[in-house]
N, CA, C and O atoms as a MOPAC input file, in Angstrom:
PM7 MOZYME 1SCF
protein

 N     -1.78600 1    12.21200 1    65.69100 1
 C     -1.78100 1    13.63400 1    65.54200 1
 C     -2.21000 1    14.23600 1    66.91800 1
 O     -3.20300 1    13.78300 1    67.48700 1
 N     -1.48500 1    15.23400 1    67.45100 1
 C     -1.91400 1    15.90800 1    68.60700 1
 C     -3.00000 1    16.81200 1    68.46300 1
 O     -3.06700 1    17.53500 1    67.46900 1
 N     -3.93100 1    16.84200 1    69.43600 1
 C     -5.05000 1    17.79400 1    69.38300 1
 C     -4.61100 1    19.22800 1    69.77600 1
 O     -3.76700 1    19.42700 1    70.65000 1
 N     -5.19000 1    20.15300 1    69.12900 1
 C     -4.88000 1    21.53900 1    69.42600 1
 C     -5.67800 1    22.02200 1    70.65100 1
 O     -6.88200 1    21.78100 1    70.73600 1
 N     -5.02600 1    22.68800 1    71.57900 1
 C     -5.79600 1    23.20000 1    72.73700 1
 C     -6.30000 1    24.54000 1    72.42500 1
 O     -5.51300 1    25.46000 1    72.20300 1
 N     -7.60400 1    24.70400 1    72.39600 1
 C     -8.29100 1    26.00600 1    72.04000 1
 C     -8.41500 1    26.95100 1    73.23400 1
 O     -8.26500 1    28.16700 1    73.11800 1
 N     -8.69600 1    26.33800 1    74.38800 1
 C     -9.00300 1    27.20800 1    75.52000 1
 C     -8.22900 1    26.76000 1    76.70000 1
 O     -8.28900 1    25.59200 1    77.08500 1
 N     -7.42700 1    27.75300 1    77.34600 1
 C     -6.65200 1    27.40100 1    78.40900 1
 C     -7.11500 1    27.75600 1    79.81100 1
 O     -6.34600 1    27.68500 1    80.77000 1
 N     -8.31400 1    28.11800 1    79.91200 1
 C     -8.97800 1    28.45400 1    81.21600 1
 C     -8.92900 1    29.94200 1    81.64000 1
 O     -9.37900 1    30.29200 1    82.73100 1
 N     -8.38600 1    30.80000 1    80.77700 1
 C     -8.24100 1    32.18700 1    81.11800 1
 C     -9.60500 1    32.96400 1    80.99400 1
 O    -10.67800 1    32.36700 1    80.90600 1
 N     -9.50300 1    34.19000 1    80.99400 1
 C    -10.61800 1    35.05400 1    80.85100 1
 C    -10.98400 1    35.15200 1    79.29200 1
 O    -10.15800 1    35.41700 1    78.41900 1
 N    -12.37500 1    34.89200 1    79.06800 1
 C    -12.97200 1    34.91300 1    77.77800 1
 C    -13.31500 1    36.29800 1    77.24200 1
 O    -12.98400 1    36.75800 1    76.14900 1
 N    -14.07500 1    36.91500 1    78.24900 1
 C    -14.71400 1    38.18400 1    78.06100 1
 C    -14.78500 1    38.98100 1    79.32500 1
 O    -15.05900 1    38.45100 1    80.40100 1
 N    -14.52100 1    40.33700 1    79.18000 1
 C    -14.66100 1    41.14200 1    80.49700 1
 C    -15.19400 1    42.51600 1    80.07200 1
 O    -14.79000 1    43.06700 1    79.04800 1
 N    -16.08900 1    43.04000 1    80.86500 1
 C    -16.54100 1    44.46600 1    80.68600 1
 C    -15.70400 1    45.46500 1    81.33700 1
 O    -15.96900 1    46.66100 1    81.21700 1
 N    -14.66200 1    45.03100 1    82.05300 1
 C    -13.67500 1    45.96300 1    82.82800 1
 C    -12.71700 1    46.49800 1    81.76200 1
 O    -11.97500 1    45.73200 1    81.14700 1
 N    -12.73700 1    47.91000 1    81.53200 1
 C    -11.77500 1    48.40400 1    80.63600 1
 C    -10.27300 1    48.51800 1    81.08200 1
 O     -9.35600 1    48.79700 1    80.31000 1
 N    -10.14100 1    48.27100 1    82.40200 1
 C     -8.84700 1    48.35100 1    83.01400 1
 C     -8.17900 1    47.05500 1    83.28700 1
 O     -7.15800 1    47.01200 1    83.97400 1
 N     -8.73300 1    45.97900 1    82.76200 1
 C     -8.24900 1    44.61800 1    82.98600 1
 C     -6.90100 1    44.45000 1    82.24000 1
 O     -6.77300 1    44.83200 1    81.07700 1
 N     -5.96200 1    43.90500 1    82.89900 1
 C     -4.68300 1    43.65800 1    82.38800 1
 C     -4.53700 1    42.00900 1    82.10200 1
 O     -4.50200 1    41.17800 1    83.01000 1
 N     -4.47000 1    41.73400 1    80.86500 1
 C     -4.32500 1    40.36500 1    80.52000 1
 C     -2.77100 1    40.06500 1    80.18300 1
 O     -2.02700 1    40.90300 1    79.67400 1
 N     -2.40500 1    38.81400 1    80.52100 1
 C     -1.06300 1    38.31000 1    80.20100 1
 C      0.00600 1    39.07600 1    80.91800 1
 O      0.98200 1    39.49200 1    80.29500 1
 N     -0.14400 1    39.28400 1    82.23700 1
 C      0.89000 1    40.02800 1    83.00500 1
 C      1.78200 1    38.91700 1    83.53600 1
 O      1.38900 1    37.96800 1    84.21500 1
 N      3.12200 1    39.16700 1    83.11800 1
 C      4.20900 1    38.20900 1    83.58100 1
 C      4.76000 1    38.82400 1    84.87500 1
 O      5.31500 1    39.92200 1    84.85700 1
 N      4.61600 1    38.17000 1    85.89900 1
 C      5.01900 1    38.60700 1    87.32900 1
 C      6.53100 1    38.68200 1    87.40100 1
 O      7.07200 1    39.54600 1    88.09000 1
 N      7.28300 1    37.71800 1    86.64400 1
 C      8.70100 1    37.72400 1    86.73600 1
 C      9.25000 1    38.92800 1    86.00900 1
 O     10.29600 1    39.42000 1    86.43100 1
 N      8.66700 1    39.43300 1    84.99500 1
 C      9.07700 1    40.67000 1    84.25400 1
 C      8.82100 1    41.88900 1    85.05300 1
 O      9.49000 1    42.90400 1    84.86200 1
 N      7.83900 1    41.83100 1    85.98000 1
 C      7.42700 1    43.01900 1    86.71900 1
 C      8.36700 1    43.36800 1    87.79700 1
 O      8.26000 1    44.46000 1    88.35500 1
 N      9.39500 1    42.41800 1    88.17500 1
 C     10.30200 1    42.68000 1    89.26300 1
 C     11.36800 1    43.70500 1    88.68900 1
 O     11.64000 1    43.75900 1    87.49000 1
 N     11.91700 1    44.47200 1    89.60700 1
 C     12.85900 1    45.51400 1    89.24900 1
 C     14.21400 1    44.96900 1    89.41100 1
 O     14.54100 1    44.25900 1    90.36200 1
 N     15.05100 1    45.35000 1    88.38100 1
 C     16.49200 1    44.91500 1    88.39500 1
 C     17.32400 1    45.93900 1    89.15300 1
 O     17.35100 1    47.11500 1    88.79000 1
 N     17.95900 1    45.52200 1    90.13600 1
 C     18.78100 1    46.42100 1    90.89400 1
 C     20.05400 1    46.81100 1    90.13600 1
 O     20.46400 1    46.10300 1    89.21700 1
 N     20.69400 1    47.95400 1    90.52000 1
 C     21.94300 1    48.29800 1    89.86900 1
 C     23.05200 1    47.29800 1    90.15600 1
 O     22.94400 1    46.59100 1    91.15800 1
 N     24.12000 1    47.17900 1    89.35400 1
 C     25.09000 1    46.09900 1    89.68200 1
 C     25.74500 1    46.20700 1    91.01900 1
 O     26.07200 1    45.18800 1    91.62700 1
 N     25.95700 1    47.45700 1    91.52400 1
 C     26.73200 1    47.56300 1    92.81600 1
 C     25.92900 1    47.13900 1    93.91800 1
 O     26.50900 1    46.98800 1    94.99400 1
 N     24.54200 1    46.89100 1    93.84200 1
 C     23.71200 1    46.53200 1    94.90700 1
 C     23.34600 1    45.06400 1    94.92700 1
 O     22.66400 1    44.63200 1    95.85700 1
 N     23.79100 1    44.21900 1    93.88200 1
 C     23.63300 1    42.81300 1    93.84400 1
 C     24.67600 1    42.03700 1    94.49800 1
 O     25.85700 1    42.37300 1    94.40400 1
 N     24.30800 1    41.03300 1    95.14400 1
 C     25.24400 1    40.01100 1    95.70700 1
 C     25.19800 1    38.79200 1    94.83100 1
 O     24.18300 1    38.09700 1    94.78300 1
 N     26.29800 1    38.51300 1    94.12300 1
 C     26.33400 1    37.42400 1    93.28000 1
 C     27.33400 1    36.29200 1    93.83700 1
 O     28.39200 1    36.62900 1    94.36800 1
 N     27.00100 1    35.05500 1    93.71400 1
 C     27.87800 1    33.99600 1    94.25100 1
 C     28.39600 1    33.23300 1    93.03200 1
 O     27.62400 1    32.74400 1    92.20700 1
 N     29.70100 1    33.14900 1    92.94400 1
 C     30.44300 1    32.55200 1    91.83700 1
 C     31.06000 1    31.14200 1    92.39900 1
 O     31.92000 1    31.15500 1    93.28000 1
 N     30.60900 1    30.03800 1    91.88400 1
 C     31.06900 1    28.81600 1    92.34500 1
 C     31.29000 1    27.78100 1    91.29400 1
 O     30.90200 1    27.96100 1    90.13900 1
 N     31.94300 1    26.64200 1    91.69900 1
 C     32.26600 1    25.60800 1    90.73800 1
 C     31.33600 1    24.45000 1    91.02900 1
 O     31.06700 1    24.17400 1    92.19800 1
 N     30.84500 1    23.77800 1    90.04400 1
 C     29.90600 1    22.65100 1    90.28000 1
 C     30.08300 1    21.58300 1    89.30700 1
 O     30.32500 1    21.88300 1    88.13800 1
 N     29.98000 1    20.28200 1    89.69400 1
 C     30.06100 1    19.10800 1    88.77400 1
 C     28.99700 1    18.09100 1    89.03900 1
 O     29.05700 1    16.96900 1    88.53800 1
 N     27.97600 1    18.49400 1    89.86100 1
 C     26.84900 1    17.52900 1    90.20600 1
 C     26.05300 1    17.33200 1    88.90000 1
 O     25.83100 1    18.26500 1    88.12900 1
 N     25.68000 1    16.20400 1    88.71700 1
 C     24.69800 1    15.64300 1    87.69500 1
 C     25.07100 1    16.21200 1    86.29100 1
 O     24.21800 1    16.50900 1    85.45600 1
 N     26.39700 1    16.33600 1    86.10200 1
 C     26.88200 1    16.81900 1    84.75300 1
 C     27.88600 1    15.87100 1    84.15500 1
 O     28.68400 1    16.28200 1    83.31300 1
 N     27.87800 1    14.57200 1    84.57000 1
 C     28.76600 1    13.63200 1    83.97500 1
 C     30.21900 1    13.89400 1    84.33400 1
 O     31.09100 1    13.55700 1    83.53300 1
 N     30.54100 1    14.48100 1    85.50100 1
 C     31.90000 1    14.81300 1    85.88100 1
 C     32.42900 1    16.06700 1    85.33900 1
 O     33.50100 1    16.48800 1    85.77400 1
 N     31.77100 1    16.72300 1    84.41000 1
 C     32.18700 1    17.98300 1    83.74600 1
 C     31.91900 1    19.11100 1    84.57800 1
 O     30.84500 1    19.19000 1    85.17600 1
 N     32.92400 1    20.11400 1    84.68400 1
 C     32.85300 1    21.22800 1    85.61900 1
 C     32.11000 1    22.35700 1    85.00400 1
 O     32.24700 1    22.53800 1    83.79400 1
 N     31.37400 1    23.10100 1    85.66700 1
 C     30.64600 1    24.30400 1    85.23200 1
 C     30.77900 1    25.28900 1    86.46300 1
 O     30.72400 1    24.97400 1    87.65200 1
 N     30.97400 1    26.59900 1    85.90400 1
 C     31.05000 1    27.73100 1    86.89400 1
 C     29.49900 1    28.26000 1    86.96300 1
 O     28.82100 1    28.53400 1    85.97300 1
 N     29.10700 1    28.34300 1    88.22100 1
 C     27.73000 1    28.82300 1    88.43400 1
 C     27.87300 1    30.25400 1    88.95800 1
 O     28.76700 1    30.57400 1    89.74100 1
 N     26.94300 1    31.10600 1    88.48400 1
 C     26.68800 1    32.42000 1    89.05800 1
 C     25.29200 1    32.44900 1    89.52100 1
 O     24.33100 1    32.39300 1    88.75500 1
 N     25.20900 1    32.54300 1    90.89300 1
 C     23.82100 1    32.59700 1    91.58700 1
 C     23.62600 1    33.94500 1    92.20400 1
 O     24.52900 1    34.75800 1    92.40000 1
 N     22.28100 1    34.11400 1    92.50800 1
 C     22.02500 1    35.20200 1    93.39000 1
 C     21.51400 1    36.45100 1    92.63900 1
 O     21.38700 1    37.51000 1    93.25400 1
 N     21.21300 1    36.35300 1    91.29700 1
 C     20.83800 1    37.41200 1    90.50400 1
 C     19.32400 1    37.65000 1    90.74300 1
 O     18.50500 1    36.73500 1    90.66300 1
 N     18.99600 1    38.95400 1    91.04600 1
 C     17.62000 1    39.23900 1    91.32100 1
 C     17.25300 1    40.38600 1    90.27100 1
 O     17.87100 1    41.45000 1    90.30000 1
 N     16.32000 1    40.17000 1    89.42000 1
 C     15.92500 1    41.12300 1    88.35400 1
 C     15.10100 1    40.38800 1    87.36700 1
 O     14.60000 1    39.27800 1    87.54700 1
 N     15.01100 1    41.14500 1    86.27300 1
 C     14.20700 1    40.60000 1    85.12500 1
 C     14.92700 1    39.43800 1    84.37800 1
 O     16.14700 1    39.30700 1    84.46900 1
 N     14.22000 1    38.66800 1    83.70000 1
 C     14.69700 1    37.47700 1    82.99800 1
 C     15.56500 1    38.01500 1    81.81400 1
 O     16.56700 1    37.38800 1    81.47000 1
 N     15.20800 1    39.12300 1    81.21200 1
 C     15.96000 1    39.54900 1    80.01100 1
 C     17.29800 1    40.14700 1    80.52600 1
 O     18.26800 1    40.05300 1    79.77300 1
 N     17.43900 1    40.71300 1    81.65100 1
 C     18.63500 1    41.17400 1    82.11700 1
 C     19.70400 1    39.99300 1    82.49000 1
 O     20.91600 1    40.04600 1    82.28100 1
 N     18.99200 1    38.93100 1    83.08100 1
 C     19.74100 1    37.75600 1    83.49100 1
 C     20.26000 1    37.11000 1    82.13400 1
 O     21.41600 1    36.68700 1    82.10400 1
 N     19.47100 1    37.02100 1    81.04200 1
 C     19.93800 1    36.47700 1    79.78800 1
 C     21.03400 1    37.27400 1    79.27800 1
 O     22.02600 1    36.71700 1    78.80600 1
 N     20.92200 1    38.66400 1    79.34200 1
 C     21.92300 1    39.58200 1    78.77100 1
 C     23.28700 1    39.38800 1    79.53100 1
 O     24.33000 1    39.37600 1    78.87600 1
 N     23.30300 1    39.23800 1    80.86600 1
 C     24.48900 1    39.02800 1    81.59600 1
 C     25.13200 1    37.61100 1    81.26500 1
 O     26.34900 1    37.47500 1    81.13500 1
 N     24.29900 1    36.65200 1    81.14800 1
 C     24.76000 1    35.34200 1    80.82400 1
 C     25.45000 1    35.33100 1    79.39100 1
 O     26.46000 1    34.66500 1    79.16500 1
 N     24.84300 1    36.09200 1    78.48400 1
 C     25.46400 1    36.20200 1    77.08300 1
 C     26.73300 1    36.90800 1    77.19200 1
 O     27.68400 1    36.50700 1    76.52200 1
 N     26.86000 1    37.95700 1    77.99300 1
 C     28.11700 1    38.71200 1    78.11300 1
 C     29.23100 1    37.84200 1    78.79200 1
 O     30.39400 1    37.93700 1    78.39900 1
 N     28.89200 1    37.02100 1    79.77700 1
 C     29.97700 1    36.30000 1    80.40800 1
 C     30.33000 1    35.11800 1    79.57200 1
 O     31.48100 1    34.69100 1    79.66800 1
 N     29.47500 1    34.52100 1    78.74800 1
 C     29.83600 1    33.38300 1    77.88200 1
 C     30.72900 1    33.94000 1    76.81400 1
 O     31.69900 1    33.28400 1    76.43600 1
 N     30.43900 1    35.16600 1    76.28700 1
 C     31.24400 1    35.78600 1    75.24300 1
 C     32.65100 1    36.06800 1    75.81600 1
 O     33.63300 1    35.74600 1    75.14800 1
 N     32.79100 1    36.64900 1    77.01000 1
 C     33.99800 1    36.94000 1    77.59800 1
 C     34.91200 1    35.75900 1    77.80500 1
 O     36.10700 1    35.76600 1    77.50900 1
 N     34.22700 1    34.69700 1    78.36100 1
 C     35.02600 1    33.44500 1    78.54800 1
 C     35.26100 1    32.63100 1    77.41600 1
 O     36.10100 1    31.73400 1    77.49200 1
 N     34.53700 1    32.86000 1    76.23200 1
 C     34.77400 1    32.11400 1    75.01200 1
 C     34.34800 1    30.70500 1    75.17100 1
 O     34.89400 1    29.80300 1    74.53500 1
 N     33.34000 1    30.49000 1    76.04300 1
 C     32.78200 1    29.06400 1    76.20200 1
 C     31.34600 1    29.10900 1    75.94900 1
 O     30.75500 1    30.15300 1    75.67100 1
 N     30.77400 1    27.93100 1    76.05300 1
 C     29.28200 1    27.87000 1    76.06400 1
 C     28.73600 1    27.85000 1    77.37300 1
 O     29.46900 1    27.76800 1    78.35900 1
 N     27.49400 1    27.91900 1    77.45200 1
 C     26.80700 1    27.88600 1    78.74200 1
 C     25.25500 1    28.09800 1    78.63400 1
 O     24.72000 1    28.05600 1    77.52600 1
 N     24.57500 1    28.31200 1    79.70100 1
 C     23.17700 1    28.44500 1    79.61800 1
 C     22.71800 1    29.23900 1    80.83300 1
 O     23.46700 1    29.37400 1    81.80100 1
 N     21.46900 1    29.77900 1    80.79600 1
 C     20.77200 1    30.30900 1    81.83800 1
 C     19.56500 1    29.51700 1    82.25800 1
 O     18.56500 1    29.45200 1    81.54400 1
 N     19.66600 1    28.90100 1    83.44900 1
 C     18.47800 1    28.02900 1    83.87300 1
 C     18.26600 1    28.26500 1    85.33900 1
 O     19.21500 1    28.42500 1    86.10600 1
 N     17.01800 1    28.28400 1    85.72000 1
 C     16.59100 1    28.32800 1    87.09700 1
 C     17.17900 1    29.55900 1    87.81700 1
 O     17.58200 1    29.46400 1    88.97600 1
 N     17.22100 1    30.63000 1    87.17500 1
 C     17.79100 1    31.95500 1    87.74600 1
 C     19.27700 1    31.78300 1    88.08900 1
 O     19.78300 1    32.42300 1    89.01100 1
 N     19.95400 1    30.94100 1    87.36200 1
 C     21.41200 1    30.68400 1    87.46200 1
 C     22.12600 1    30.84300 1    86.10500 1
 O     21.55400 1    30.55400 1    85.05400 1
 N     23.30300 1    31.27800 1    86.14700 1
 C     24.06200 1    31.31800 1    84.83700 1
 C     25.10500 1    30.21600 1    84.93800 1
 O     25.91700 1    30.20200 1    85.86300 1
 N     25.07900 1    29.29400 1    83.98600 1
 C     26.01500 1    28.19100 1    83.87200 1
 C     27.01000 1    28.51100 1    82.75600 1
 O     26.62500 1    28.78900 1    81.62000 1
 N     28.30100 1    28.46400 1    83.10500 1
 C     29.39200 1    28.70500 1    82.09500 1
 C     30.24600 1    27.35800 1    82.13100 1
 O     30.64800 1    26.92600 1    83.21100 1
 N     30.49800 1    26.74800 1    81.01500 1
 C     31.23200 1    25.59500 1    80.87000 1
 C     32.72300 1    25.79200 1    81.30400 1
 O     33.40600 1    26.72900 1    80.89200 1
 N     33.16400 1    24.85200 1    82.15200 1
 C     34.54400 1    24.86700 1    82.60300 1
 C     34.70400 1    25.67000 1    83.82900 1
 O     33.76600 1    26.28900 1    84.33200 1
 N     35.98100 1    25.65300 1    84.33700 1
 C     36.32600 1    26.39600 1    85.50600 1
 C     36.79900 1    27.73800 1    85.15900 1
 O     37.98700 1    27.90500 1    84.88100 1
 N     35.92300 1    28.75600 1    85.15500 1
 C     36.10200 1    30.07900 1    84.73100 1
 C     35.96300 1    31.10400 1    85.86200 1
 O     35.81700 1    32.30300 1    85.62100 1
 N     36.01300 1    30.60100 1    87.10200 1
 C     35.69100 1    31.39900 1    88.23400 1
 C     36.41800 1    32.71100 1    88.30200 1
 O     35.78700 1    33.74600 1    88.52100 1
 N     37.82800 1    32.71300 1    88.10900 1
 C     38.66000 1    33.91800 1    88.16800 1
 C     38.31900 1    34.87200 1    87.08600 1
 O     38.25700 1    36.07400 1    87.34500 1
 N     38.07300 1    34.37600 1    85.77100 1
 C     37.75500 1    35.25700 1    84.70900 1
 C     36.36000 1    35.92200 1    84.99500 1
 O     36.17100 1    37.11400 1    84.75100 1
 N     35.51400 1    35.20700 1    85.45800 1
 C     34.11900 1    35.72600 1    85.76500 1
 C     34.13900 1    36.73400 1    86.86500 1
 O     33.46400 1    37.76400 1    86.85000 1
 N     35.00200 1    36.35700 1    87.87800 1
 C     35.02300 1    37.18300 1    89.04200 1
 C     35.63800 1    38.51900 1    88.61400 1
 O     35.13000 1    39.57200 1    88.99700 1
 N     36.68100 1    38.49800 1    87.85800 1
 C     37.28200 1    39.75600 1    87.34300 1
 C     36.41400 1    40.58600 1    86.46500 1
 O     36.42100 1    41.81200 1    86.57400 1
 N     35.62700 1    39.93300 1    85.55200 1
 C     34.81800 1    40.62100 1    84.71800 1
 C     33.66400 1    41.34400 1    85.43800 1
 O     33.33900 1    42.49500 1    85.14800 1
 N     33.06900 1    40.62100 1    86.37900 1
 C     31.99400 1    41.11800 1    87.26400 1
 C     32.51300 1    42.32400 1    88.01400 1
 O     31.83500 1    43.35100 1    88.05800 1
 N     33.76800 1    42.23000 1    88.64300 1
 C     34.29100 1    43.29100 1    89.41400 1
 C     34.59600 1    44.53100 1    88.53100 1
 O     34.33500 1    45.66000 1    88.94600 1
 N     35.11500 1    44.33000 1    87.38900 1
 C     35.40800 1    45.37500 1    86.42900 1
 C     34.17200 1    46.14700 1    85.92800 1
 O     34.20500 1    47.34000 1    85.62400 1
 N     33.07900 1    45.36200 1    85.87000 1
 C     31.84100 1    45.92000 1    85.35400 1
 C     30.78200 1    46.46700 1    86.38700 1
 O     29.61900 1    46.70200 1    86.06000 1
 N     31.27900 1    46.65200 1    87.66900 1
 C     30.44000 1    47.29900 1    88.65000 1
 C     29.75000 1    46.36800 1    89.65400 1
 O     28.96300 1    46.79200 1    90.50100 1
 N     30.08000 1    45.09100 1    89.51800 1
 C     29.37300 1    44.17600 1    90.47000 1
 C     30.44900 1    43.98900 1    91.65500 1
 O     31.37800 1    43.18700 1    91.54900 1
 N     30.25900 1    44.74800 1    92.72700 1
 C     31.23900 1    44.83000 1    93.76200 1
 C     30.88100 1    43.85100 1    94.93500 1
 O     31.75000 1    43.47100 1    95.72000 1
 N     29.65600 1    43.48200 1    95.02100 1
 C     29.30600 1    42.54600 1    96.07900 1
 C     29.33900 1    41.11200 1    95.56600 1
 O     28.33000 1    40.56400 1    95.12400 1
 N     30.50000 1    40.53600 1    95.63600 1
 C     30.74200 1    39.14100 1    95.06200 1
 C     31.29000 1    38.26100 1    96.09600 1
 O     32.02000 1    38.70500 1    96.98300 1
 N     30.92900 1    36.91200 1    96.00100 1
 C     31.27800 1    35.88100 1    96.93500 1
 C     31.76800 1    34.74200 1    96.10900 1
 O     31.14000 1    34.31800 1    95.13900 1
 N     32.95200 1    34.23800 1    96.53500 1
 C     33.47700 1    32.91400 1    95.85100 1
 C     33.12300 1    31.78600 1    96.73700 1
 O     33.15600 1    31.86400 1    97.96500 1
 N     32.78500 1    30.74100 1    96.07500 1
 C     32.54100 1    29.48500 1    96.77100 1
 C     33.40000 1    28.36200 1    96.13800 1
 O     33.34100 1    27.21500 1    96.58200 1

């Protein structure tokens, strides 16, 4: 049976009324408007058993906005995928579909690889 971890080394008590606990620095970043983002759409098969995936790299913003964009792209392409390491992975070669969808939805700074 695994032991429960009771204390993680954080602050136990503070007399400072303005202290901010549990601040996630990734969520603190500001998401730029779509027209100001440079996204790179590429095809990759490395370490995937020879299966092709379309990668969307270069997203800068909050994690929730990245997840939302990934979900919209997966839905549009009708395939599965994931959001990992600040990249969106879409199964299969869907570069053209993704490029068109991004262009239609205000992402004008795009690069194909």
